[in-house]
C-alpha atoms as a printed R data frame, in Angstrom:
    type eleno elety resid chain resno       x       y       z
1   ATOM     1    CA   MET     A     1 -14.303  17.578 -11.694
2   ATOM     2    CA   ASN     A     2 -12.180  20.739 -13.162
3   ATOM     3    CA   LYS     A     3  -8.350  20.855 -13.375
4   ATOM     4    CA   SER     A     4  -8.322  22.982 -10.222
5   ATOM     5    CA   GLU     A     5 -10.288  20.493  -8.163
6   ATOM     6    CA   GLU     A     6  -8.119  17.598  -9.426
7   ATOM     7    CA   GLY     A     7  -5.039  19.652  -8.297
8   ATOM     8    CA   GLU     A     8  -6.515  20.220  -4.879
9   ATOM     9    CA   GLN     A     9  -7.462  16.581  -4.407
10  ATOM    10    CA   SER     A    10  -4.142  15.622  -5.658
11  ATOM    11    CA   TYR     A    11  -2.286  17.359  -2.780
12  ATOM    12    CA   MET     A    12  -4.662  15.844  -0.424
13  ATOM    13    CA   MET     A    13  -4.187  12.581  -1.687
14  ATOM    14    CA   ASP     A    14  -0.338  13.158  -1.185
15  ATOM    15    CA   LEU     A    15  -1.082  13.887   2.468
16  ATOM    16    CA   PHE     A    16  -2.964  10.669   2.860
17  ATOM    17    CA   ARG     A    17   0.065   8.655   1.247
18  ATOM    18    CA   VAL     A    18   2.409  10.507   3.690
19  ATOM    19    CA   ILE     A    19   0.153   9.353   6.574
20  ATOM    20    CA   ALA     A    20   0.143   5.858   5.382
21  ATOM    21    CA   VAL     A    21   4.152   5.951   5.245
22  ATOM    22    CA   MET     A    22   4.319   7.416   8.863
23  ATOM    23    CA   MET     A    23   1.953   4.712  10.178
24  ATOM    24    CA   VAL     A    24   3.918   1.922   8.540
25  ATOM    25    CA   LEU     A    25   7.375   3.305   9.649
26  ATOM    26    CA   SER     A    26   6.003   3.735  13.344
27  ATOM    27    CA   VAL     A    27   4.686   0.216  13.546
28  ATOM    28    CA   HIS     A    28   7.968  -1.088  12.302
29  ATOM    29    CA   ILE     A    29  10.139   0.861  14.606
30  ATOM    30    CA   ASN     A    30   7.797   0.059  17.450
31  ATOM    31    CA   GLY     A    31   9.623  -3.134  18.553
32  ATOM    32    CA   TYR     A    32  13.039  -1.381  18.437
33  ATOM    33    CA   LEU     A    33  12.455   1.420  20.696
34  ATOM    34    CA   ASN     A    34  14.067   1.461  24.336
35  ATOM    35    CA   GLU     A    35  11.408   1.568  27.097
36  ATOM    36    CA   HIS     A    36   8.810   3.614  25.428
37  ATOM    37    CA   PRO     A    37   5.554   4.229  27.363
38  ATOM    38    CA   HIS     A    38   2.839   1.854  26.887
39  ATOM    39    CA   ILE     A    39   0.541   4.280  25.361
40  ATOM    40    CA   VAL     A    40   3.049   5.204  22.876
41  ATOM    41    CA   GLN     A    41   3.535   1.341  22.040
42  ATOM    42    CA   LEU     A    42  -0.415   1.193  21.590
43  ATOM    43    CA   PHE     A    43  -0.515   4.228  19.452
44  ATOM    44    CA   PHE     A    44   2.519   3.087  17.204
45  ATOM    45    CA   SER     A    45   1.078  -0.298  16.831
46  ATOM    46    CA   LEU     A    46  -2.016   1.122  14.952
47  ATOM    47    CA   GLY     A    47   0.440   1.901  12.387
48  ATOM    48    CA   ALA     A    48   0.058  -1.610  10.808
49  ATOM    49    CA   TYR     A    49  -3.183  -0.456   9.432
50  ATOM    50    CA   GLY     A    50  -1.236   2.108   7.209
51  ATOM    51    CA   VAL     A    51  -1.045  -0.771   4.874
52  ATOM    52    CA   SER     A    52  -4.996  -0.500   4.689
53  ATOM    53    CA   LEU     A    53  -4.551   3.156   3.512
54  ATOM    54    CA   PHE     A    54  -1.923   2.245   1.043
55  ATOM    55    CA   PHE     A    55  -4.249  -0.399  -0.557
56  ATOM    56    CA   LEU     A    56  -7.169   1.768  -0.488
57  ATOM    57    CA   LEU     A    57  -5.183   4.721  -2.280
58  ATOM    58    CA   SER     A    58  -4.203   2.134  -4.813
59  ATOM    59    CA   GLY     A    59  -7.910   1.356  -5.516
60  ATOM    60    CA   PHE     A    60  -8.576   5.113  -5.487
61  ATOM    61    CA   PHE     A    61  -6.273   5.758  -8.410
62  ATOM    62    CA   THR     A    62  -6.680   2.690 -10.386
63  ATOM    63    CA   TYR     A    63  -9.469   3.385 -12.602
64  ATOM    64    CA   SER     A    64  -8.411   6.808 -13.735
65  ATOM    65    CA   SER     A    65  -4.955   5.005 -14.670
66  ATOM    66    CA   ILE     A    66  -6.801   2.505 -16.412
67  ATOM    67    CA   GLN     A    67  -8.729   5.275 -18.322
68  ATOM    68    CA   LYS     A    68  -5.645   7.185 -19.289
69  ATOM    69    CA   SER     A    69  -4.076   4.026 -20.912
70  ATOM    70    CA   SER     A    70  -4.925   3.443 -24.493
71  ATOM    71    CA   THR     A    71  -4.701  -0.201 -23.884
72  ATOM    72    CA   ILE     A    72  -4.915  -2.805 -21.168
73  ATOM    73    CA   LYS     A    73  -1.466  -3.849 -22.066
74  ATOM    74    CA   GLU     A    74  -0.106  -0.400 -21.816
75  ATOM    75    CA   TYR     A    75  -1.617  -0.085 -18.261
76  ATOM    76    CA   LEU     A    76   0.099  -3.314 -17.109
77  ATOM    77    CA   ILE     A    77   3.488  -2.427 -18.498
78  ATOM    78    CA   LYS     A    78   3.273   1.127 -16.802
79  ATOM    79    CA   LYS     A    79   2.403  -0.794 -13.589
80  ATOM    80    CA   ALA     A    80   5.259  -3.210 -14.129
81  ATOM    81    CA   VAL     A    81   7.597  -0.541 -14.935
82  ATOM    82    CA   ARG     A    82   6.839   1.480 -11.736
83  ATOM    83    CA   LEU     A    83   7.043  -1.430  -9.412
84  ATOM    84    CA   LEU     A    84   9.127  -4.231 -10.357
85  ATOM    85    CA   PRO     A    85  12.752  -2.601 -10.929
86  ATOM    86    CA   LEU     A    86  13.122  -1.370  -7.308
87  ATOM    87    CA   TYR     A    87  11.289  -4.250  -5.855
88  ATOM    88    CA   TYR     A    88  13.909  -6.841  -7.179
89  ATOM    89    CA   ILE     A    89  16.794  -4.409  -6.313
90  ATOM    90    CA   SER     A    90  15.308  -4.577  -2.898
91  ATOM    91    CA   LEU     A    91  14.864  -8.313  -2.812
92  ATOM    92    CA   VAL     A    92  18.425  -8.964  -3.948
93  ATOM    93    CA   MET     A    93  19.785  -6.557  -1.369
94  ATOM    94    CA   THR     A    94  17.486  -8.271   1.363
95  ATOM    95    CA   PHE     A    95  19.040 -11.753   0.332
96  ATOM    96    CA   ILE     A    96  22.591 -10.602   0.621
97  ATOM    97    CA   LEU     A    97  21.976  -9.050   3.874
98  ATOM    98    CA   ASP     A    98  19.860 -11.437   5.723
99  ATOM    99    CA   VAL     A    99  21.607 -14.561   4.325
100 ATOM   100    CA   TYR     A   100  25.256 -13.623   3.853
101 ATOM   101    CA   ILE     A   101  25.872 -10.558   6.239
102 ATOM   102    CA   TYR     A   102  23.575 -11.038   9.270
103 ATOM   103    CA   LYS     A   103  22.919 -14.575   8.553
104 ATOM   104    CA   ASP     A   104  19.327 -14.292  10.043
105 ATOM   105    CA   LEU     A   105  17.808 -16.390   7.101
106 ATOM   106    CA   PRO     A   106  18.884 -19.432   5.353
107 ATOM   107    CA   VAL     A   107  19.612 -20.123   1.711
108 ATOM   108    CA   SER     A   108  16.206 -21.675   0.749
109 ATOM   109    CA   TRP     A   109  14.089 -22.362  -2.556
110 ATOM   110    CA   LYS     A   110  11.377 -20.408  -0.677
111 ATOM   111    CA   TRP     A   111  13.107 -17.133  -1.626
112 ATOM   112    CA   LEU     A   112  11.552 -17.924  -5.097
113 ATOM   113    CA   TYR     A   113   8.243 -17.182  -3.584
114 ATOM   114    CA   HIS     A   114   9.180 -13.557  -3.416
115 ATOM   115    CA   VAL     A   115  10.551 -13.616  -7.136
116 ATOM   116    CA   VAL     A   116   7.288 -14.666  -8.699
117 ATOM   117    CA   PHE     A   117   4.841 -13.271  -5.981
118 ATOM   118    CA   LEU     A   118   3.596 -16.432  -4.820
119 ATOM   119    CA   ASN     A   119   4.178 -15.722  -1.012
120 ATOM   120    CA   MET     A   120   0.681 -14.541  -0.814
121 ATOM   121    CA   PHE     A   121  -0.989 -17.197  -2.640
122 ATOM   122    CA   VAL     A   122   0.882 -20.343  -1.476
123 ATOM   123    CA   PRO     A   123  -0.852 -21.317   1.857
124 ATOM   124    CA   CYS     A   124   2.192 -22.456   3.683
125 ATOM   125    CA   LYS     A   125   2.473 -22.714   7.580
126 ATOM   126    CA   GLU     A   126   5.636 -20.689   7.676
127 ATOM   127    CA   TRP     A   127   4.593 -17.130   8.430
128 ATOM   128    CA   MET     A   128   8.274 -15.774   7.999
129 ATOM   129    CA   TRP     A   129   8.354 -16.428   4.294
130 ATOM   130    CA   TRP     A   130   5.698 -14.048   3.394
131 ATOM   131    CA   ASN     A   131   5.773 -11.351   6.152
132 ATOM   132    CA   SER     A   132   9.139 -11.176   8.075
133 ATOM   133    CA   VAL     A   133  11.436 -11.030   4.904
134 ATOM   134    CA   ASN     A   134  11.477  -7.184   4.506
135 ATOM   135    CA   PHE     A   135   7.607  -6.711   4.860
136 ATOM   136    CA   PHE     A   136   7.410  -7.993   1.415
137 ATOM   137    CA   TRP     A   137   3.968  -9.669   2.038
138 ATOM   138    CA   THR     A   138   2.165  -6.463   0.711
139 ATOM   139    CA   MET     A   139   3.880  -6.745  -2.757
140 ATOM   140    CA   PRO     A   140   1.780  -9.606  -4.287
141 ATOM   141    CA   CYS     A   141  -1.354  -7.683  -3.044
142 ATOM   142    CA   PHE     A   142  -0.320  -4.689  -5.054
143 ATOM   143    CA   VAL     A   143   0.603  -7.038  -8.157
144 ATOM   144    CA   ALA     A   144  -2.403  -9.193  -8.016
145 ATOM   145    CA   TRP     A   145  -4.728  -5.965  -7.905
146 ATOM   146    CA   TYR     A   146  -3.134  -4.257 -10.756
147 ATOM   147    CA   ILE     A   147  -3.638  -7.641 -12.797
148 ATOM   148    CA   ILE     A   148  -7.254  -8.112 -11.952
149 ATOM   149    CA   SER     A   149  -8.334  -4.484 -11.876
150 ATOM   150    CA   PRO     A   150  -8.874  -3.987 -15.608
151 ATOM   151    CA   VAL     A   151 -11.196  -7.003 -15.361
152 ATOM   152    CA   ILE     A   152 -13.012  -5.662 -12.319
153 ATOM   153    CA   TYR     A   153 -13.221  -2.176 -14.258
154 ATOM   154    CA   ARG     A   154 -14.908  -3.538 -17.322
155 ATOM   155    CA   TYR     A   155 -17.916  -4.966 -15.195
156 ATOM   156    CA   VAL     A   156 -17.928  -2.812 -12.214
157 ATOM   157    CA   ASN     A   157 -17.489   0.758 -13.523
158 ATOM   158    CA   SER     A   158 -20.097   2.805 -11.672
159 ATOM   159    CA   PHE     A   159 -20.757   3.971  -7.941
160 ATOM   160    CA   TRP     A   160 -23.871   1.601  -7.354
161 ATOM   161    CA   LYS     A   161 -22.296  -1.365  -9.147
162 ATOM   162    CA   MET     A   162 -19.201  -1.001  -6.927
163 ATOM   163    CA   ALA     A   163 -21.293  -0.271  -3.720
164 ATOM   164    CA   PHE     A   164 -23.005  -3.524  -4.423
165 ATOM   165    CA   PHE     A   165 -19.740  -5.562  -5.138
166 ATOM   166    CA   VAL     A   166 -17.896  -4.204  -2.150
167 ATOM   167    CA   GLY     A   167 -20.898  -4.966   0.082
168 ATOM   168    CA   ILE     A   168 -21.044  -8.435  -0.839
169 ATOM   169    CA   TYR     A   169 -17.178  -8.854  -0.761
170 ATOM   170    CA   SER     A   170 -17.113  -7.450   2.659
171 ATOM   171    CA   VAL     A   171 -19.573  -9.844   4.093
172 ATOM   172    CA   ILE     A   172 -18.257 -12.864   2.582
173 ATOM   173    CA   VAL     A   173 -14.664 -12.243   3.749
174 ATOM   174    CA   PRO     A   174 -15.207 -14.081   7.102
175 ATOM   175    CA   VAL     A   175 -16.595 -17.147   5.206
176 ATOM   176    CA   ILE     A   176 -13.363 -16.968   3.047
177 ATOM   177    CA   LYS     A   177 -11.120 -16.655   6.268
178 ATOM   178    CA   GLU     A   178 -13.108 -19.514   8.209
179 ATOM   179    CA   TRP     A   179 -12.538 -21.895   5.048
180 ATOM   180    CA   MET     A   180  -8.734 -21.190   4.940
181 ATOM   181    CA   TYR     A   181  -8.439 -21.699   8.766
182 ATOM   182    CA   GLY     A   182  -8.746 -25.391   7.939
183 ATOM   183    CA   PHE     A   183  -5.660 -25.713   5.904
184 ATOM   184    CA   THR     A   184  -3.333 -22.920   6.467
185 ATOM   185    CA   SER     A   185  -1.969 -20.549   9.344
186 ATOM   186    CA   THR     A   186  -4.235 -18.004  10.890
187 ATOM   187    CA   GLN     A   187  -1.653 -15.125   9.737
188 ATOM   188    CA   PHE     A   188  -2.168 -16.300   6.185
189 ATOM   189    CA   ALA     A   189  -5.812 -16.654   6.322
190 ATOM   190    CA   ASN     A   190  -6.261 -13.070   7.694
191 ATOM   191    CA   TRP     A   191  -3.740 -11.312   5.430
192 ATOM   192    CA   ASN     A   192  -3.745 -12.945   2.087
193 ATOM   193    CA   PHE     A   193  -4.914 -11.086  -1.129
194 ATOM   194    CA   PHE     A   194  -8.265 -12.570  -1.141
195 ATOM   195    CA   SER     A   195  -9.125 -11.687   2.423
196 ATOM   196    CA   LEU     A   196  -7.843  -7.921   1.847
197 ATOM   197    CA   LEU     A   197  -9.238  -7.316  -1.664
198 ATOM   198    CA   TYR     A   198 -12.197  -5.289  -0.145
199 ATOM   199    CA   THR     A   199  -9.423  -2.446   0.875
200 ATOM   200    CA   PHE     A   200  -8.833  -1.761  -2.682
201 ATOM   201    CA   LEU     A   201 -12.498  -1.860  -3.625
202 ATOM   202    CA   LEU     A   202 -13.091   0.715  -0.708
203 ATOM   203    CA   GLY     A   203 -10.710   3.020  -2.657
204 ATOM   204    CA   VAL     A   204 -12.389   2.539  -5.937
205 ATOM   205    CA   LEU     A   205 -15.752   3.153  -4.283
206 ATOM   206    CA   ALA     A   206 -14.496   6.557  -2.930
207 ATOM   207    CA   ALA     A   207 -13.078   7.625  -6.337
208 ATOM   208    CA   LEU     A   208 -16.332   6.620  -8.128
209 ATOM   209    CA   ALA     A   209 -18.462   8.427  -5.678
210 ATOM   210    CA   ILE     A   210 -16.491  11.811  -6.040
211 ATOM   211    CA   SER     A   211 -16.463  11.481  -9.918
212 ATOM   212    CA   GLU     A   212 -20.093  11.062  -9.879
213 ATOM   213    CA   ARG     A   213 -20.889  13.532  -7.159
214 ATOM   214    CA   LYS     A   214 -22.328  11.033  -4.806
215 ATOM   215    CA   GLU     A   215 -20.051  11.718  -1.923
216 ATOM   216    CA   ILE     A   216 -23.064  12.175   0.707
217 ATOM   217    CA   ILE     A   217 -24.718   8.870  -0.474
218 ATOM   218    CA   CYS     A   218 -21.173   7.201  -0.290
219 ATOM   219    CA   ALA     A   219 -20.672   8.482   3.099
220 ATOM   220    CA   VAL     A   220 -23.967   7.024   4.472
221 ATOM   221    CA   TYR     A   221 -23.517   3.735   2.619
222 ATOM   222    CA   THR     A   222 -20.162   3.520   4.200
223 ATOM   223    CA   VAL     A   223 -21.321   3.710   7.707
224 ATOM   224    CA   PHE     A   224 -23.892   1.138   6.799
225 ATOM   225    CA   LEU     A   225 -21.306  -1.116   5.101
226 ATOM   226    CA   GLY     A   226 -19.227  -0.890   8.349
227 ATOM   227    CA   ILE     A   227 -22.324  -1.960  10.527
228 ATOM   228    CA   ILE     A   228 -23.317  -4.753   8.156
229 ATOM   229    CA   GLY     A   229 -19.477  -6.057   7.995
230 ATOM   230    CA   CYS     A   230 -19.334  -6.031  11.698
231 ATOM   231    CA   ILE     A   231 -22.729  -7.931  11.963
232 ATOM   232    CA   ALA     A   232 -21.116 -10.449   9.393
233 ATOM   233    CA   ASN     A   233 -18.147 -10.879  11.825
234 ATOM   234    CA   ASN     A   234 -15.687  -8.806   9.504
235 ATOM   235    CA   ARG     A   235 -14.259  -6.820  12.335
236 ATOM   236    CA   SER     A   236 -10.428  -6.763  11.358
237 ATOM   237    CA   GLY     A   237  -8.574  -3.664  11.735
238 ATOM   238    CA   PHE     A   238  -8.001  -3.503   8.160
239 ATOM   239    CA   PHE     A   239 -11.748  -3.457   7.377
240 ATOM   240    CA   LEU     A   240 -12.615  -0.836  10.273
241 ATOM   241    CA   PHE     A   241  -9.691   1.278   9.315
242 ATOM   242    CA   GLY     A   242 -10.413   0.957   5.768
243 ATOM   243    CA   ILE     A   243 -14.034   2.346   6.608
244 ATOM   244    CA   GLY     A   244 -12.581   5.335   8.586
245 ATOM   245    CA   PHE     A   245 -10.090   6.107   5.762
246 ATOM   246    CA   LEU     A   246 -12.931   6.060   3.106
247 ATOM   247    CA   LEU     A   247 -14.951   8.478   5.278
248 ATOM   248    CA   LEU     A   248 -11.924  10.821   5.658
249 ATOM   249    CA   ILE     A   249 -11.210  11.045   1.864
250 ATOM   250    CA   LEU     A   250 -15.037  11.763   1.402
251 ATOM   251    CA   ALA     A   251 -14.947  14.366   4.104
252 ATOM   252    CA   VAL     A   252 -11.829  16.097   2.770
253 ATOM   253    CA   HIS     A   253 -13.543  16.415  -0.715
254 ATOM   254    CA   MET     A   254 -16.886  17.380   0.593
255 ATOM   255    CA   PHE     A   255 -15.545  20.207   2.856
256 ATOM   256    CA   GLY     A   256 -13.046  21.504   0.409
257 ATOM   257    CA   LEU     A   257 -10.255  21.001   2.523
258 ATOM   258    CA   LYS     A   258  -6.951  22.354   0.935
259 ATOM   259    CA   ILE     A   259  -3.212  22.693   1.654
260 ATOM   260    CA   ARG     A   260  -2.608  26.306   0.967
261 ATOM   261    CA   SER     A   261   1.135  26.437   1.744
262 ATOM   262    CA   LYS     A   262   3.327  26.076  -1.386
263 ATOM   263    CA   ILE     A   263   6.275  24.747   0.666
264 ATOM   264    CA   GLY     A   264   3.946  22.246   2.524
265 ATOM   265    CA   ARG     A   265   2.654  21.008  -1.063
266 ATOM   266    CA   LYS     A   266   6.062  20.751  -2.378
267 ATOM   267    CA   ILE     A   267   7.104  18.541   0.816
268 ATOM   268    CA   LEU     A   268   4.052  16.500   0.668
269 ATOM   269    CA   ARG     A   269   4.396  15.899  -3.296
270 ATOM   270    CA   MET     A   270   8.275  14.829  -2.659
271 ATOM   271    CA   LEU     A   271   7.404  12.486   0.174
272 ATOM   272    CA   SER     A   272   4.414  11.107  -1.763
273 ATOM   273    CA   ILE     A   273   6.353  10.217  -4.929
274 ATOM   274    CA   SER     A   274   9.178   8.631  -2.743
275 ATOM   275    CA   SER     A   275   6.703   6.713  -0.636
276 ATOM   276    CA   TYR     A   276   7.482   3.442  -2.549
277 ATOM   277    CA   ALA     A   277  11.078   3.906  -1.990
278 ATOM   278    CA   ILE     A   278  10.848   4.733   1.451
279 ATOM   279    CA   TYR     A   279   8.607   1.439   2.094
280 ATOM   280    CA   LEU     A   280  11.178  -0.808   0.420
281 ATOM   281    CA   THR     A   281  14.194   0.714   1.974
282 ATOM   282    CA   HIS     A   282  13.362   1.480   5.732
283 ATOM   283    CA   TYR     A   283  13.899  -2.254   6.343
284 ATOM   284    CA   PHE     A   284  17.690  -1.858   5.883
285 ATOM   285    CA   LEU     A   285  17.808   1.161   8.143
286 ATOM   286    CA   LEU     A   286  16.216  -1.049  11.009
287 ATOM   287    CA   LYS     A   287  18.693  -3.869  10.361
288 ATOM   288    CA   ILE     A   288  21.656  -1.331  10.417
289 ATOM   289    CA   PHE     A   289  20.313   0.800  13.438
290 ATOM   290    CA   TYR     A   290  19.392  -2.164  15.473
291 ATOM   291    CA   ASN     A   291  22.265  -1.861  17.819
292 ATOM   292    CA   ILE     A   292  22.248   1.856  17.893
293 ATOM   293    CA   PHE     A   293  18.568   2.317  19.263
294 ATOM   294    CA   GLY     A   294  19.390   1.044  22.647
295 ATOM   295    CA   ASN     A   295  21.947   3.861  23.202
296 ATOM   296    CA   PHE     A   296  19.345   6.734  22.933
297 ATOM   297    CA   SER     A   297  16.037   7.587  24.405
298 ATOM   298    CA   TRP     A   298  12.921   6.119  22.483
299 ATOM   299    CA   ALA     A   299  11.929   9.500  21.221
300 ATOM   300    CA   LEU     A   300  15.215  10.419  19.919
301 ATOM   301    CA   SER     A   301  15.543   7.066  18.262
302 ATOM   302    CA   TYR     A   302  12.150   7.519  16.651
303 ATOM   303    CA   ILE     A   303  13.165  10.889  15.207
304 ATOM   304    CA   LEU     A   304  16.513   9.574  14.035
305 ATOM   305    CA   PHE     A   305  14.747   6.651  12.158
306 ATOM   306    CA   ILE     A   306  11.962   8.454  10.666
307 ATOM   307    CA   PHE     A   307  14.261  11.406   9.468
308 ATOM   308    CA   SER     A   308  16.821   8.807   8.136
309 ATOM   309    CA   ALA     A   309  14.060   6.653   6.365
310 ATOM   310    CA   LEU     A   310  12.377   9.467   4.732
311 ATOM   311    CA   CYS     A   311  15.850  10.845   3.460
312 ATOM   312    CA   VAL     A   312  17.141   7.689   2.388
313 ATOM   313    CA   GLY     A   313  13.966   7.020   0.405
314 ATOM   314    CA   ILE     A   314  13.996  10.336  -1.399
315 ATOM   315    CA   VAL     A   315  17.519   9.671  -2.425
316 ATOM   316    CA   ILE     A   316  16.736   6.194  -3.654
317 ATOM   317    CA   TYR     A   317  13.615   7.618  -5.663
318 ATOM   318    CA   ASN     A   318  15.669  10.337  -7.360
319 ATOM   319    CA   PHE     A   319  18.825   8.509  -8.020
320 ATOM   320    CA   VAL     A   320  17.686   4.949  -8.316
321 ATOM   321    CA   GLU     A   321  13.837   4.394  -9.027
322 ATOM   322    CA   LYS     A   322  13.196   7.460 -11.176
323 ATOM   323    CA   PRO     A   323  16.345   6.830 -13.512
324 ATOM   324    CA   ILE     A   324  15.677   3.113 -13.958
325 ATOM   325    CA   THR     A   325  11.771   3.927 -14.576
326 ATOM   326    CA   ASN     A   326  12.626   6.627 -17.200
327 ATOM   327    CA   ALA     A   327  15.195   4.390 -18.870
328 ATOM   328    CA   LEU     A   328  12.699   1.556 -19.380
329 ATOM   329    CA   ARG     A   329   9.911   3.822 -20.380
330 ATOM   330    CA   HIS     A   330  12.113   5.331 -23.091
331 ATOM   331    CA   VAL     A   331  13.269   1.796 -24.302
332 ATOM   332    CA   ILE     A   332   9.521   0.718 -24.584
333 ATOM   333    CA   LYS     A   333   8.693   3.850 -26.207
334 ATOM   334    CA   MET     A   334  11.371   3.355 -28.674
335 ATOM   335    CA   ARG     A   335  10.504  -0.255 -29.577
336 ATOM   336    CA   ALA     A   336   6.824   0.745 -30.001
337 ATOM   337    CA   LYS     A   337   7.958   3.351 -32.713
338 ATOM   338    CA   GLY     A   338   9.908   0.836 -34.199
339 ATOM   339    CA   ARG     A   339   7.194  -1.636 -34.486
340 ATOM   340    CA   ASN     A   340   4.712   1.065 -36.017
341 ATOM   341    CA   HIS     A   341   7.460   1.804 -38.624
């Protein structure tokens, strides 16, 4: 793939990331809107599977990120610097907001689950502690993926190897869930990291297919995988939407779809790089706007929330996330130079 192709693919992946953001925002505002039509409720509810697209995109970019890192340590530090600062700031702010201002949640040692990312690995019966607290349930999934991805990369580093791996894993997921149902809640069994690992793997499969020029083969295999998965009783929305998103990514690449507008590219890139900040901050807007939504029509409330969430995310990225990330990278770079001398 030449640099021109990489650039075009990058803009299209920006588009997918923005779609994922819009889906997640839509499903989270869905329960706050005032008397919106049932068809709109159903449409917005599908936004829950925007998380599947986020996971898939993380998998898509993982191998290239590993390849661009000189060591696994460098790769992990790069991911930690990118994810952890804003996450912990958001966690502290959520604690203050929910415990001391709104008093929606109690002071509890279970907040520590979120500090060390155990909320996706401790099979507790309490759904609230790993999902309702600012939608933090996804964070341990990303962290776990970035930790184990170098190991997977070492042994599963070609299209056919990944095709076999993701095929086997997609089939055994129902078995994993059935085993978990015996000792934990249904929600935990369905949405813990091990039950959703295949979504990351689907992203890697797409990236390997594109890099090895096996897009058509991958598309055929993906349809086959969807059929086999359903036969094996893996019929969750995450799996089905993951299959659909993989096919869309392949189609975009195969048909050479491009975004020609320079303004459109700039907007997509801005929203794409701010997507993490948007995800971590929109919870606060939901809490703040809770009593305001009822005063407007559902359409106006939706537009107000989406516009506010995107703007706040962009601001937080530029004035909080980016400066902190750059500062940490500088400190790490200076320390590395000091050790070398």
